[in-house]
C-alpha positions as CSV (number, residue, x, y, z in Angstrom):
1,X,-15.4,-1.4,-3.4
2,X,-17.0,-4.7,-2.3
3,X,-20.6,-3.4,-2.8
4,X,-19.8,-2.3,-6.4
5,X,-18.2,-5.6,-7.2
6,X,-21.3,-7.5,-6.0
7,X,-23.6,-5.2,-7.9
8,X,-21.3,-5.3,-11.0
9,X,-21.6,-9.1,-10.9
10,X,-25.3,-9.0,-10.8
11,X,-25.5,-6.6,-13.8
12,X,-22.8,-8.4,-15.8
13,X,-24.7,-11.8,-15.4
14,X,-28.0,-10.3,-16.6
15,X,-29.1,-11.5,-20.0
16,X,-30.8,-8.6,-21.9
17,X,-33.9,-9.5,-24.0
18,X,-34.2,-6.3,-25.9
19,X,-32.1,-3.4,-27.2
20,X,-33.2,-1.1,-24.3
21,X,-31.9,-3.6,-21.8
22,X,-28.7,-4.2,-23.8
23,X,-27.9,-0.5,-23.9
24,X,-29.0,0.2,-20.3
25,X,-26.8,-2.8,-19.1
26,X,-23.8,-1.3,-20.9
27,X,-24.5,2.1,-19.3
28,X,-25.0,0.7,-15.8
29,X,-21.7,-1.2,-16.0
30,X,-20.0,2.0,-17.1
31,X,-21.5,4.0,-14.2
32,X,-20.5,1.3,-11.7
33,X,-16.9,1.7,-12.8
34,X,-17.1,5.5,-12.8
35,X,-18.8,6.1,-9.4
36,X,-18.4,4.3,-6.1
37,X,-21.5,5.7,-4.3
38,X,-24.4,4.3,-6.4
39,X,-26.1,2.3,-3.7
40,X,-27.0,5.5,-1.8
41,X,-28.7,8.7,-2.6
42,X,-25.4,10.6,-1.8
43,X,-24.9,10.6,-5.6
44,X,-27.4,13.2,-6.7
45,X,-26.9,12.4,-10.4
46,X,-27.7,8.6,-10.4
47,X,-28.3,5.8,-7.9
48,X,-29.7,2.3,-7.7
49,X,-33.4,1.6,-7.2
50,X,-35.2,-1.7,-7.1
51,X,-38.7,-2.5,-8.2
52,X,-41.1,-5.4,-7.3
53,X,-43.2,-6.4,-10.3
54,X,-46.0,-8.3,-8.5
55,X,-48.7,-10.3,-10.2
56,X,-51.4,-12.7,-9.1
57,X,-51.2,-16.4,-9.9
58,X,-53.5,-16.1,-13.0
59,X,-51.1,-13.4,-14.4
60,X,-54.1,-11.1,-15.2
61,X,-53.6,-8.5,-12.4
62,X,-50.6,-6.4,-11.3
63,X,-50.3,-4.9,-7.8
64,X,-49.9,-1.1,-8.3
65,X,-49.7,2.0,-6.1
66,X,-51.1,5.4,-6.9
67,X,-47.8,7.4,-6.5
68,X,-48.0,10.8,-4.8
69,X,-45.3,12.5,-6.8
70,X,-46.3,11.2,-10.3
71,X,-50.0,11.2,-9.7
72,X,-50.3,7.9,-11.6
73,X,-50.6,4.2,-11.0
74,X,-47.1,2.9,-10.6
75,X,-45.2,-0.3,-9.8
76,X,-43.8,-0.8,-6.3
77,X,-40.1,0.1,-5.6
78,X,-37.6,2.3,-4.0
79,X,-34.0,3.2,-3.4
80,X,-31.4,0.7,-2.3
81,X,-30.2,3.2,0.4
82,X,-26.9,1.3,0.9
83,X,-28.4,-2.2,1.0
84,X,-26.5,-4.4,-1.5
85,X,-29.1,-7.2,-1.1
86,X,-31.5,-6.0,-3.8
87,X,-34.0,-8.8,-3.4
88,X,-34.3,-7.7,0.3
89,X,-34.9,-4.1,-0.9
90,X,-37.6,-5.3,-3.3
91,X,-39.3,-7.3,-0.5
92,X,-39.1,-4.4,2.0
93,X,-40.6,-2.0,-0.5
94,X,-43.4,-4.4,-1.4
95,X,-44.3,-4.8,2.3
96,X,-43.9,-1.1,3.1
97,X,-45.8,0.3,0.1
98,X,-48.7,-2.2,-0.1
99,X,-49.0,-3.9,3.3
100,X,-48.5,-7.4,1.7
101,X,-47.2,-10.0,4.1
102,X,-47.5,-13.0,1.8
103,X,-45.7,-13.1,-1.5
104,X,-43.2,-15.3,-3.4
105,X,-40.1,-14.3,-5.4
106,X,-40.6,-16.0,-8.8
107,X,-36.9,-16.0,-9.9
108,X,-33.7,-15.3,-8.0
109,X,-32.3,-13.2,-10.8
110,X,-33.7,-9.8,-12.1
111,X,-36.7,-9.8,-14.4
112,X,-35.4,-6.6,-16.1
113,X,-33.0,-3.7,-16.0
114,X,-33.8,-0.1,-16.9
115,X,-32.4,3.3,-16.5
116,X,-35.2,5.7,-15.6
117,X,-35.0,9.5,-15.9
118,X,-36.6,11.2,-12.9
119,X,-37.7,14.8,-13.3
120,X,-37.0,17.3,-10.6
121,X,-39.7,17.3,-7.9
122,X,-40.4,18.2,-4.4
123,X,-40.5,15.4,-1.7
124,X,-41.3,16.1,1.9
125,X,-40.7,19.8,1.4
126,X,-37.3,19.4,-0.2
127,X,-36.5,19.9,-3.9
128,X,-34.9,16.8,-5.5
129,X,-33.0,17.6,-8.8
130,X,-33.5,15.6,-11.9
131,X,-31.5,12.4,-11.8
132,X,-31.3,8.8,-13.1
133,X,-32.5,5.6,-11.4
134,X,-30.4,2.5,-12.3
135,X,-33.3,0.2,-11.7
136,X,-33.3,-3.6,-11.1
137,X,-36.7,-5.3,-11.3
138,X,-37.6,-8.5,-9.5
139,X,-40.7,-10.6,-10.2
140,X,-43.1,-11.6,-7.4
141,X,-46.4,-13.4,-7.1
142,X,-48.9,-12.7,-4.4
143,X,-52.3,-14.0,-3.4
144,X,-55.0,-11.3,-3.9
145,X,-57.0,-12.1,-0.7
146,X,-54.6,-10.1,1.5
147,X,-55.6,-6.7,2.9
148,X,-53.8,-3.8,1.2
149,X,-52.5,-0.8,3.0
150,X,-51.6,2.7,1.7
151,X,-48.3,4.3,2.7
152,X,-49.5,7.9,2.9
153,X,-46.1,9.5,2.5
154,X,-45.6,7.7,-0.8
155,X,-49.0,6.7,-2.2
156,X,-52.7,7.4,-1.9
157,X,-53.9,4.1,-3.3
158,X,-53.0,0.4,-3.6
159,X,-54.9,-1.9,-5.9
160,X,-54.7,-5.0,-8.1
161,X,-55.0,-3.6,-11.7
162,X,-56.0,-5.4,-14.8
163,X,-53.1,-6.2,-17.2
164,X,-54.7,-4.2,-20.0
165,X,-55.2,-1.2,-17.8
166,X,-51.6,-1.3,-16.4
167,X,-50.2,-0.8,-19.9
168,X,-52.1,2.4,-20.2
169,X,-51.8,3.7,-16.6
170,X,-48.5,5.6,-16.7
171,X,-48.6,9.2,-17.7
172,X,-45.0,8.9,-19.0
173,X,-44.6,7.1,-22.3
174,X,-41.3,5.5,-21.4
175,X,-43.0,3.8,-18.4
176,X,-45.7,2.4,-20.6
177,X,-42.9,0.7,-22.7
178,X,-41.3,-0.7,-19.5
179,X,-44.6,-2.1,-18.2
180,X,-45.4,-3.6,-21.7
181,X,-41.9,-5.2,-21.7
182,X,-42.4,-6.7,-18.2
183,X,-45.8,-8.1,-19.2
184,X,-44.3,-9.7,-22.3
185,X,-41.5,-11.2,-20.4
186,X,-43.8,-12.7,-17.7
187,X,-46.1,-14.0,-20.5
188,X,-43.1,-15.6,-22.2
189,X,-42.2,-17.4,-19.0
190,X,-45.7,-19.0,-18.6
């Protein structure tokens, strides 16, 4: 399948910087060979998501949303929903979830990879079973002067959050580790 080949190439070319990424990269490549429907939610077990890790130019603030399902401050992102252009997905999610119109992709390759377990939950009146997100994260920079806008069906808040706070925001320990990893990676790039 052409979509899988393009996604496979993106994952294969990613250079892991830690054991978590090394193991998740191996698993993602395995899943991409085992399943042919990972770009859509038709696969109820696992599917591709994309996140937009967005910081200000001073690298001391991260743009976060207060997620309705998780009841916690969270990065911006969403499902690929069939779109093989993952950068486009990240940009779309960034605009839809925050109202940002001005932002800049900081690197054309993913900032990180992670497989995220999602607990069963209800969304828009329908139960969604526990599943995995094969997540690809891109790094963006945005000016803070822009108006922010809540997307009520997904979040109840949008705000620039201090880096020290972001590391403690998630209620899930594995997300704290992911955010810490992202902040270290961006810091190493500076």
